[in-house]
N, C-alpha and C positions, 0 to 999 in steps of 0.2 A: 536417498538423495545421491546422485552420481556426482563425480567431480565436475562435469560440465554444467551441473545445476548450481554449483556454489562458486564462491570467489576462490580462484586457484591459490591465492596467497593463504587462505585459511586451511588448505589441504597440505601445506608444506609441514609435515610432521617434524617437530623439533628433534625427535629421537633419531631421525635419519639425516637431518640437515647439518649436524655436526660433522666437520670434514673427515675425521678419523672413522666415525661410524659409517659415513657414506662410502668410504674406501673399503671398509670391512664388508658391507653388504654388497658392494659391487664385485669384490673378489669372490664372494660366495656365489653370486649369480653367474659369474663366468666359469665357475667350477662345474665339472660334470656331476659330482656327487657332494662331497664334503671336503673340507680342508683341515689339516692338523693345526694345532696352535702355532707350531714353528713355521709352517707354510704361510699362515695368515700374517704372522709377525714379519716375516721376510717380505711378502708381497706388499704389505701396507707400510713397511718401514717404521714400525713401532717398537718401543721397548716392551719387555715382558709385562711390566707393571701397568703401562698405559693400555696395552691390548687387553689385559685381564680386566681392567676397570671398564672399558667399553663393552667387552663381552658380557660382563655382569649386567650392565644397563640393558643391552639387547635381549639377554636371557630373561630378565625380569619383565620385559615388555612382551615376552613370548614371540619374539621375532626370529629367534634362533633356538636350536637344540644343541646342548653340550653333552657329549658322551666322554666319560673317562674310563679307560681300560688299560690293561697291561699288554704290551706287545713286545715279545722277546724279553720278558722280565723288566721292561722299562715302562713307566707310566706314559700314557699318550692321551692327550685331550684332542677330541675331534669336534669340529663345529659344522653344523648343517643348518640351512635355512628351514624354518618351519613353514607349513602351508600358509598359516596366518601371516607370518612375516613376509613371505614372498608376495602375497596379495597386497599387503599394506605398502611394501616397497614399490610395487608396480604402480599403485595409486599415487604414491609420492612422486615417482618419476614422471607420471603423466601431468601432475600438477606443476612440477618443476619445468617441464617442456612448455606448458601454457604460459607460465610466468616469464620464462626466457623469450618466448615468442613475442609477448607484449613489449618487453624491453627492446628486442631487436627491431620491432616495428617503430617504436619511439625513436630509435637512433636513425632510422631511415627517413623519417619525416624532417621537414625543414625546422630547424630549431628556432624557437621564439627568440627574437632579438632582445638581449638583456643589456641594460645600461651598466657598464662596468665603470666603477669610480676611477678617475685618473689619479696619478700620483700626487697631484696638487690638492685633491679633495681631502679634506680632513674628516676622518671618521670619528664620530663620538661614541 
């Protein structure tokens, strides 16, 4: 079943819908190859602990690949999108575009007239 065959709201994967994880995945997509932990932290404006927690969630979901190595005798963590993660994120973005399009169309239509209670109306 493709995204166009299902309700786009159902395709909004919660793993990517969290704002910080959306930011992380977007930064990785914009990167030519991979990003270091520090580059991601700075681009996404996250603390070390917060970034680490979100990377763990994305890693467990196999959306990213984390590599740890020593560079000039210093530990360095590098994060790369996995093929599976890239495909899932592209599907998520397509669903999000459809959902936002529906919302945009709704805003362009004449709003239904709603009766708004006056200040004199007592609400029980």
